[in-house]
LOPADO-793600 format. One record per residue (C-alpha): residue number from 1; chain; x, y, z. Coordinates in pm, whole numbers, padded with zeros to 5 digits. Layout:
N
NUM,A,X,Y,Z
...
END
This chain:
166
1,A,02669,-02816,-04094
2,A,02645,-02645,-03754
3,A,02387,-02400,-03891
4,A,02147,-02687,-03957
5,A,02180,-02791,-03591
6,A,02150,-02437,-03456
7,A,01818,-02356,-03623
8,A,01615,-02636,-03449
9,A,01781,-02552,-03115
10,A,01693,-02181,-03146
11,A,01336,-02263,-03250
12,A,01302,-02506,-02958
13,A,01427,-02244,-02711
14,A,01181,-01987,-02849
15,A,00892,-02234,-02822
16,A,00985,-02327,-02463
17,A,01017,-01963,-02356
18,A,00683,-01883,-02522
19,A,00510,-02168,-02336
20,A,00660,-02056,-02004
21,A,00551,-01697,-02069
22,A,00198,-01808,-02157
23,A,00170,-02009,-01833
24,A,00303,-01718,-01621
25,A,00044,-01474,-01758
26,A,-00219,-01597,-01511
27,A,-00043,-01421,-01223
28,A,-00075,-01086,-01402
29,A,-00455,-01102,-01394
30,A,-00469,-00839,-01122
31,A,-00255,-00678,-00854
32,A,-00375,-00906,-00573
33,A,-00299,-01223,-00769
34,A,00044,-01091,-00864
35,A,00144,-01002,-00506
36,A,00004,-01330,-00367
37,A,00234,-01510,-00608
38,A,00527,-01299,-00486
39,A,00437,-01388,-00124
40,A,00442,-01759,-00215
41,A,00790,-01719,-00360
42,A,00923,-01491,-00082
43,A,00718,-01567,00229
44,A,00971,-01421,00472
45,A,01012,-01083,00303
46,A,00810,-00791,00433
47,A,00751,-00599,00110
48,A,00540,-00866,-00063
49,A,00316,-00896,00245
50,A,00278,-00518,00263
51,A,00199,-00499,-00108
52,A,-00056,-00781,-00106
53,A,-00221,-00610,00191
54,A,-00223,-00279,00005
55,A,-00365,-00443,-00307
56,A,-00640,-00618,-00109
57,A,-00733,-00301,00079
58,A,-00744,-00105,-00247
59,A,-00939,-00352,-00458
60,A,-01121,-00593,-00230
61,A,-01265,-00414,00074
62,A,-01463,-00718,00191
63,A,-01129,-00887,00270
64,A,-00990,-00599,00475
65,A,-00920,-00840,00763
66,A,-00683,-01033,00539
67,A,-00513,-00706,00443
68,A,-00469,-00618,00811
69,A,-00311,-00958,00872
70,A,-00067,-00901,00587
71,A,00031,-00558,00724
72,A,00082,-00703,01073
73,A,00302,-00979,00931
74,A,00502,-00725,00727
75,A,00559,-00527,01049
76,A,00670,-00844,01227
77,A,00922,-00915,00950
78,A,01040,-00555,00914
79,A,00942,-00323,01199
80,A,01161,-00040,01067
81,A,00958,00048,00756
82,A,00708,00329,00817
83,A,00495,00238,00515
84,A,00380,-00084,00681
85,A,00243,00114,00976
86,A,00082,00375,00751
87,A,-00096,00111,00544
88,A,-00215,-00068,00857
89,A,-00343,00263,00993
90,A,-00534,00326,00674
91,A,-00694,-00019,00695
92,A,-00792,00053,01056
93,A,-00965,00372,00940
94,A,-01165,00168,00692
95,A,-01300,-00060,00967
96,A,-01365,00230,01203
97,A,-01080,00153,01444
98,A,-00973,00517,01458
99,A,-00768,00502,01779
100,A,-00560,00213,01639
101,A,-00524,00406,01313
102,A,-00393,00709,01501
103,A,-00142,00489,01683
104,A,-00013,00337,01358
105,A,00007,00669,01175
106,A,00195,00825,01467
107,A,00436,00531,01459
108,A,00498,00590,01087
109,A,00550,00961,01152
110,A,00794,00890,01436
111,A,01003,00697,01185
112,A,00985,00959,00907
113,A,00838,01293,01012
114,A,00904,01446,00670
115,A,00683,01201,00483
116,A,00344,01355,00402
117,A,00131,01044,00352
118,A,00080,00935,00716
119,A,-00043,01286,00802
120,A,-00327,01241,00554
121,A,-00454,00927,00726
122,A,-00390,01078,01069
123,A,-00592,01389,00982
124,A,-00873,01174,00846
125,A,-00882,00958,01160
126,A,-00896,01265,01385
127,A,-01167,01418,01168
128,A,-01376,01102,01183
129,A,-01335,01096,01561
130,A,-01461,01455,01577
131,A,-01126,01594,01696
132,A,-01141,01902,01477
133,A,-00828,02084,01603
134,A,-00607,01777,01564
135,A,-00753,01711,01219
136,A,-00688,02070,01105
137,A,-00330,02057,01233
138,A,-00256,01734,01046
139,A,-00429,01843,00723
140,A,-00207,02153,00730
141,A,00109,01946,00787
142,A,00009,01711,00504
143,A,-00036,02004,00265
144,A,00291,02164,00375
145,A,00486,01842,00315
146,A,00310,01740,-00009
147,A,00537,01786,-00306
148,A,00277,01791,-00581
149,A,-00079,01887,-00653
150,A,-00287,01574,-00698
151,A,-00620,01427,-00590
152,A,-00486,01378,-00235
153,A,-00391,01744,-00190
154,A,-00724,01851,-00341
155,A,-00907,01622,-00097
156,A,-00700,01756,00192
157,A,-00781,02115,00095
158,A,-01151,02029,00076
159,A,-01142,01866,00422
160,A,-00954,02164,00563
161,A,-01203,02412,00411
162,A,-01495,02214,00554
163,A,-01340,02206,00899
164,A,-01243,02572,00909
165,A,-01573,02708,00775
166,A,-01795,02503,01008
END
Protein backbone atom coordinates (compact mmCIF):
# COMPACT_ATOMS: atom_id res chain seq x y z
CA UNK A 1 0.00 0.00 0.00
CA UNK A 2 2.81 2.44 0.82
CA UNK A 3 4.36 1.88 -2.62
CA UNK A 4 1.26 3.33 -4.27
CA UNK A 5 1.67 6.48 -2.15
CA UNK A 6 5.42 6.73 -2.71
CA UNK A 7 5.27 6.76 -6.51
CA UNK A 8 3.15 9.97 -6.83
CA UNK A 9 5.30 11.67 -4.17
CA UNK A 10 8.55 10.80 -5.98
CA UNK A 11 7.11 11.92 -9.33
CA UNK A 12 5.90 15.19 -7.77
CA UNK A 13 9.34 15.87 -6.27
CA UNK A 14 11.00 15.21 -9.64
CA UNK A 15 8.57 17.54 -11.42
CA UNK A 16 9.11 20.31 -8.84
CA UNK A 17 12.90 20.01 -9.01
CA UNK A 18 12.74 20.05 -12.82
CA UNK A 19 10.65 23.24 -12.81
CA UNK A 20 13.03 24.93 -10.37
CA UNK A 21 16.03 23.90 -12.49
CA UNK A 22 14.38 25.22 -15.65
CA UNK A 23 13.68 28.59 -14.00
CA UNK A 24 17.27 28.87 -12.67
CA UNK A 25 18.81 28.31 -16.11
CA UNK A 26 18.35 31.99 -17.02
CA UNK A 27 21.20 33.01 -14.70
CA UNK A 28 23.61 30.73 -16.58
CA UNK A 29 23.17 32.70 -19.81
CA UNK A 30 26.60 34.27 -19.41
CA UNK A 31 29.26 34.98 -16.81
CA UNK A 32 28.08 38.53 -16.08
CA UNK A 33 24.48 37.43 -15.47
CA UNK A 34 25.65 34.61 -13.23
CA UNK A 35 27.87 36.82 -11.05
CA UNK A 36 25.23 39.58 -10.85
CA UNK A 37 22.87 36.97 -9.44
CA UNK A 38 25.52 35.94 -6.89
CA UNK A 39 25.95 39.62 -5.90
CA UNK A 40 22.18 39.90 -5.33
CA UNK A 41 22.31 36.89 -3.02
CA UNK A 42 25.56 37.88 -1.25
CA UNK A 43 25.82 41.67 -1.50
CA UNK A 44 28.29 42.03 1.37
CA UNK A 45 30.83 39.47 0.16
CA UNK A 46 33.84 40.71 -1.77
CA UNK A 47 34.38 37.79 -4.14
CA UNK A 48 31.09 38.15 -6.05
CA UNK A 49 31.76 41.87 -6.59
CA UNK A 50 35.30 41.14 -7.79
CA UNK A 51 34.04 38.40 -10.12
CA UNK A 52 31.22 40.46 -11.62
CA UNK A 53 33.76 43.24 -12.20
CA UNK A 54 36.14 40.78 -13.84
CA UNK A 55 33.35 39.37 -16.01
CA UNK A 56 32.23 42.83 -17.11
CA UNK A 57 35.77 43.95 -17.90
CA UNK A 58 36.38 40.75 -19.88
CA UNK A 59 33.15 40.67 -21.87
CA UNK A 60 31.60 44.12 -21.86
CA UNK A 61 34.27 46.83 -22.26
CA UNK A 62 31.71 49.62 -22.72
CA UNK A 63 30.72 49.13 -19.06
CA UNK A 64 34.26 49.31 -17.69
CA UNK A 65 33.14 52.03 -15.25
CA UNK A 66 30.73 49.57 -13.67
CA UNK A 67 33.55 47.02 -13.41
CA UNK A 68 35.76 49.59 -11.67
CA UNK A 69 32.96 50.28 -9.20
CA UNK A 70 32.65 46.58 -8.44
CA UNK A 71 36.41 46.26 -7.86
CA UNK A 72 36.40 49.29 -5.56
CA UNK A 73 33.51 47.83 -3.57
CA UNK A 74 35.28 44.45 -3.34
CA UNK A 75 38.34 46.26 -1.96
CA UNK A 76 36.16 48.09 0.56
CA UNK A 77 34.69 44.77 1.73
CA UNK A 78 37.99 42.88 1.71
CA UNK A 79 41.11 45.06 1.50
CA UNK A 80 43.43 42.09 2.13
CA UNK A 81 42.93 40.27 -1.19
CA UNK A 82 45.54 41.20 -3.80
CA UNK A 83 43.41 40.01 -6.71
CA UNK A 84 40.94 42.85 -6.20
CA UNK A 85 43.74 45.40 -6.62
CA UNK A 86 45.20 43.59 -9.62
CA UNK A 87 41.84 43.50 -11.41
CA UNK A 88 41.23 47.17 -10.64
CA UNK A 89 44.69 47.98 -12.00
CA UNK A 90 43.94 46.10 -15.19
CA UNK A 91 40.68 48.04 -15.62
CA UNK A 92 42.60 51.30 -15.10
CA UNK A 93 44.98 50.28 -17.90
CA UNK A 94 42.01 49.79 -20.19
CA UNK A 95 40.79 53.36 -19.62
CA UNK A 96 44.30 54.80 -19.89
CA UNK A 97 44.71 55.62 -16.19
CA UNK A 98 48.22 54.18 -16.11
CA UNK A 99 49.44 55.87 -12.92
CA UNK A 100 46.42 54.51 -10.98
CA UNK A 101 47.04 51.10 -12.55
CA UNK A 102 50.65 51.15 -11.37
CA UNK A 103 49.49 52.05 -7.86
CA UNK A 104 47.00 49.17 -7.76
CA UNK A 105 49.42 46.62 -9.19
CA UNK A 106 52.10 47.67 -6.70
CA UNK A 107 49.54 47.26 -3.91
CA UNK A 108 48.77 43.71 -5.11
CA UNK A 109 52.50 42.94 -5.31
CA UNK A 110 53.09 44.29 -1.80
CA UNK A 111 50.55 41.75 -0.57
CA UNK A 112 51.94 38.80 -2.58
CA UNK A 113 55.30 39.44 -4.24
CA UNK A 114 55.50 35.86 -5.51
CA UNK A 115 52.36 36.10 -7.62
CA UNK A 116 53.21 36.65 -11.30
CA UNK A 117 49.96 38.16 -12.58
CA UNK A 118 50.25 41.72 -11.20
CA UNK A 119 53.71 42.04 -12.77
CA UNK A 120 52.15 41.51 -16.19
CA UNK A 121 49.77 44.44 -15.77
CA UNK A 122 52.48 46.53 -14.11
CA UNK A 123 54.87 45.92 -17.02
CA UNK A 124 52.13 46.78 -19.51
CA UNK A 125 51.28 50.03 -17.70
CA UNK A 126 54.94 51.08 -17.62
CA UNK A 127 55.34 50.19 -21.28
CA UNK A 128 52.28 52.22 -22.25
CA UNK A 129 53.66 55.16 -20.25
CA UNK A 130 56.93 54.89 -22.17
CA UNK A 131 58.94 53.85 -19.10
CA UNK A 132 60.98 51.23 -20.94
CA UNK A 133 63.39 50.23 -18.14
CA UNK A 134 60.59 49.69 -15.63
CA UNK A 135 58.59 47.75 -18.20
CA UNK A 136 61.54 45.47 -19.02
CA UNK A 137 62.20 44.82 -15.34
CA UNK A 138 58.58 43.83 -14.69
CA UNK A 139 58.26 41.70 -17.85
CA UNK A 140 61.34 39.80 -16.67
CA UNK A 141 59.90 39.31 -13.16
CA UNK A 142 56.60 38.12 -14.65
CA UNK A 143 58.39 35.54 -16.81
CA UNK A 144 60.55 34.40 -13.90
CA UNK A 145 57.51 33.86 -11.65
CA UNK A 146 55.24 32.34 -14.32
CA UNK A 147 54.76 28.64 -13.74
CA UNK A 148 53.57 27.63 -17.18
CA UNK A 149 53.89 28.52 -20.82
CA UNK A 150 50.65 30.05 -22.04
CA UNK A 151 49.41 32.98 -24.11
CA UNK A 152 50.38 35.39 -21.30
CA UNK A 153 54.01 34.26 -21.19
CA UNK A 154 54.16 34.34 -25.00
CA UNK A 155 52.79 37.90 -24.97
CA UNK A 156 55.27 38.89 -22.26
CA UNK A 157 58.17 37.47 -24.28
CA UNK A 158 56.99 39.37 -27.35
CA UNK A 159 56.75 42.64 -25.38
CA UNK A 160 60.20 42.04 -23.89
CA UNK A 161 61.72 41.30 -27.33
CA UNK A 162 60.17 44.47 -28.76
CA UNK A 163 61.50 46.58 -25.91
CA UNK A 164 65.00 45.15 -25.93
CA UNK A 165 65.49 45.27 -29.72
CA UNK A 166 64.26 48.86 -30.14
